[in-house]
N, C-alpha and C positions, 0 to 999 in steps of 0.2 A: 646691539650695535657693535660692529666689528672694530678691532683696534690693531694698528700696525705695531709690531714689536721688532725693532731694528737694533740688534745688538751691535755695538761698536767694538769689535774685537781689537781693531788696530789701536784704539785709545787705551785699552787695558794693557796691550803689549808695550805701549810707550811708557806707561807707569813704571813697569819693571825695568825697562831700558834706562830710564832716568835714574832710578835708585842704583842700578848696577854701575852706571857711569860715575855717580858720586863715590861709590866704594872704590872703583878703579883709580879715580883721581886722588883719593886719600892715600892709597898705597903708593902711587907715583910720587906724591909729595914726600912721603916718608923715605922712599928710596933716594930721591934727589937730596934730601936733607942729610942723610947718613953719610954722603960723600963729602960734606963740608966739615971743616974743622970747627971745633967749639970756639966761639968768640967770648972774650972776657966780658963780664957784666959791666955796663957803663951807665952812669947816671945820665938820663936823657930827659930834657924838658919836653913834655908833650901836652897837647891841648886837653882840657878837661871836658869840653863840650864839643860834640860833633853834630852837625846838621846835614842831613842827606835828602836829596831830591832825585827822583828818577821816573822813568817811563818804561812801559812794557807792552809788547805785542804778543797776545796770547791766543792759543786755541782753547775753545771752551766746549764742554760736553755735559750731557745729563740735565738739560734745561727743559725738555718737553717732548712728548710724542705727538704725532699728527692725529687729527680726527679723520677717520676713514668712513665715508658715507656708504650705505648699503648697496648703492648702484655703481660702485667703483668699477667692478668688472665690466659692466656694460659700456662705460665710457672708454675704458682701455681697449675693449674688443672692437670699438669703432675707430681706433687709430689715434686717440687723443691721450695726452699725458695724464697719468694717474693723479687724482687729487692728493693722495698721500705724498707723491713725489713733489708736487707743487708746494707742499708745506715743509719742505726741508728746513731743519732748524738752523739757527745761526751757528757759525763755527769759529768765528774770530772776533776778538774784542781788543780794545785799546784802552789804556788807562794810565794812571800815575800812582806814585807812592811817595811817602815822606817818612822820615825817622829822625828823632832827636835822642841822643844818648849822653849821659853824664857819668864821668869817672872821677871821683874826688882825688886830689893829690895824695900821693903815697898810699894809694889803696888799690887793691885788685878787684874791687867790686864795680860793676857797671850797671847803671839803671837806664832803661830805655822805654820809649813809647813810639809806636809806628802805626801807619795806616796804609792800606793798599786798596785801590778802587779801580774797577774796570767796568766797561759797559759796551754794549753792542746794540745797534738798531738796524733794522732792515725792512724795506718795503719793496714789493715786487708785484707788478700787474702783468698778466699774460693774456694773449688772445690768439687762439688757434682756429683756423678755418680750412675747409676743403671745398672745392667747387662742386656744386650740384649738377644734375643732368640738364639737358636742354628743356627750357620752359617756353611754351608757345604764348606769345603776346598778340592779342587782336588789335590791329591798327585802327579800325574804325567800322562803323556799322554799314557803310556803303562800299568799302574797298573789297570786302570779302576775302581778305588775305590775312595770314598770320606770319609773324616773324619769330624765328627761334632765337633766344638769347641764353647765355650762360648766367646762372644765378648762384651766388654763394649762400648756401642754406644750412650747411652743417658747421657748427662752431662750438667752442668751449672757451669761456672767459672767466678769469679768476683774479683775486687780489689777496695778498697775504701781508700782514703787518706783524713783525716780530720785534721784541726788545728783551734784553736781559741786563741785570746789574749784579755785581758781587763786591762786597766790602768786607775787609778783614782788619780788625784792630788788635794790637798786641801791647800789653804792659808787662814788662819783665825786669827781673833783677838777676844778674849773673856774676860769676866769678871767673876772672882770667887766670887759668892755671898754667899757661904757657904750653909749649910743645916738647917739653922734656921727655915725654913719653916716647917721642919719635927721635930723640937725640938730634934735634935740629932747631934752628931759630924760627920763631914764629909766635902766633897767638892761638889760644884755644880757650873758648869761653862757654861754660855750661850755664844755662839760664833756666829759670822757672818763672811762671807768672800766670796771667789770665789772657785768654783769647776770646774775642767776640767776632761772629761771622753772620752776615746777612746776604741772602740770595733772593732775587726776584726774577720772574719771567712772565711775559704776556704775549699772547698770540690771538690774532683775529683773522678769520679766513672766510671769504665769500666766493661762491661759484655759481654760475648759470651756464647751462649747456643744452644744446639741441644737436646731439651727435649722430642721429640716424634718420634725418629728414629724407623722405622718399616721395617724390612728386613726378610721376611718369608723364610722358608727353601725350600718351593716349588717355583720354579722360575716362574711358570705361573701366580702367584699373583703379583699384583702391589706393588711396593716399594715406600715409600714416607717419607719425613721428612721436618721439618722447621729448619732454623737457625736464631738466633736473635743476634744482636749486639747493644751495647749502649756505647756512649761516652758522658760524662757530666762533666761540670766544672762550679762552681759558686763561686763568691766572694761577701762578704757583709761587710759593715762597718758603723760605726757611730762615729762622732767626734763632741763634743759640749762643751760649756763653759757657766757658768751662776752663779747667786748668790746662796749662801747656808746659812743655819742656822743649828745649832746643840746644843744639851744639853747633857753634860756628867756629871755624878755624881758618888760619892763613899760614902758609909756609913761604919763606923767602926763596925766590928763584934768582933774582939779581938784587944786590944791595940788602937792605933790611927793612923791617916793618915800621921803624920809627923815623929814620933819617931820609928814606926815599928808596925807590927801587920798584921791582915788579914782584908780585906775590901770586901764588895760586890759592884760591879761596874755595871753600866748600862748607856745607852745613846740612843738617837734617833737623826736622821738627815734628812734634807729635802733640796731639791734644784730644780731649774728650769734651764734646760740646753738648750741653743739655738745653733743648729748645723745643720750638713748635714748628711743625711742618704742615703746610696748608695747600689745598688745591680746590678751586671752584671754577664753575663755568656754565655755559649754556650752549646747546647744539640743537639745530632743527634742520630737517630736510624735507623736500617735497618733490615728488615725481608725478608727471602727468602724461597719460597716453592718449593721443589724438588719433582718430581714424575717420575716413569718409569715403564715399564713392560718388559717381556722377549724379546719382539720384537722391542722395541723402546729404544732409548737412553734417558738420563735424560732431562727433560724439567723443566724450573724454571721460577718463577714469583717473581720479586723483588719489595718490597715496601720500598722506602727510604724517610725518613722524617727528615727535619732539622728545628730546632727552629728558631725563629726570633732574636736570640742573644739578650736577654733582657739586657737593659742598662738603669737603672733608678737612678735618683738623685733628692732629694727633701730637702728643708729647713724645719725643724721641731722644735717644742718645746717639750722637753721630761721632764715630772715630775719625780722626783727621791725621793724615801723614803727608809729609812733603820733604823736599830737598832742593839744593841748588849746587851748581859748580860754575866757577868762572875765574877771572883774573883781574887784578887791580894794578893800576899805575899810581904809585904812592909818592907823595912829597911830605915834607915835615908837617904841614898843616892842611893838606888837601889830598883827595883821592878820587880817581875815576875808575869805575868798575864796569865790566861787561860780563855777561854770563847767561845761563839758562836755568830755569827752575820750574818746578811743578808743585801743585797743592791739590790733594784729593780728599773729598769729604764723602765717606761711605754711607749711602742711604739717605743723603740729605734732602733730596727732592722727590716728591710724588709726581711722576711723569705720566701716570695712567690717565685714561679718559673717564670711563664709567666705574672703574675699580682701581684700587691703590696699586701702584707699581713703584717700589723703591729703586732709586737709581743713584749711582755714584756721580757726584758733580765734581768736575775738575777743570782747572785752567793751568796751562803750561806753555812756556815759550821763552824767547829771549828778553833780556832786560838790560838797561843801562842806568847807572846812577852816578851822581857827582856829590862828593862830601867835602865839607869845609870845617876845619877845626878852629875852635875859639878858646881863649884863656890859656892857662898853663904858664 
């Protein structure tokens, strides 16, 4: 059974563009900060607990390959959309995030827990048809006349149901070392902890097509056509847990990070996740060839093919790399942040059909958060 391999080079390029942008913004913050004079240290009362809520609109990739039936070429040759194209994977998800952090008074240590959740669902039904030739319809036994009418006899009809979810949990402890390294005011926190990630995807696809119906007006010619049907279902998942490291920093552009102003924010994160990658499904196809002439009834030949019901499960180690860049509008006990981020999990999903194919799963896009400080 054939398999479509569609490499997303644009997604890979975006990965590197994101990391390059984060690096460039870091240098920009350092340059901007070096032009400011050093401010004297001041005792500032600040909240000890921060609660953050946010939303994100993300592009997603690496959640599944389409099932390509063996008669795809015949359907395309007759002018209909390829079944592989009809199964185009979901590309955009929407979700939310939350985070709570605690920094004891007179301490540089920060303890935090966060969750990010995204999901996408898509359903699509298609119907394509082309008009057939003239067909003669007999009006009655006594009229002796025939009326030609147009009949729509060539068609392809399909339905696709897609869904995906991704969940990332982080528990971290970090130390705020400041931005003295860059000779500027700001925050710089190195953190270590544990990251948990879970990804799921489901796809169900059905198709019925009669793309080459031939019914001549002259009954002495042979009539023939093919019918094709497809039923496909695939589920994939990854669940893993492992150590994580991150660096989050902010540099003041206007005002300062404690009393209010605008800051430039950036960060990078990395993790190694130990977990289980699974893929299971069922596929079957049927093609029937019909033929007849004026003196014979229909004869048909059926080709029925059923897949081996792939069911794969493997323990894997998945490297994870991500980053973000943005800006925050800060007040003494509140913050509004806007930015762009990406997270990529290398080899997290098995997107193959009959055989394993390791694929990098990623989600990347703009986000917005609102934070409120308590205590202090």
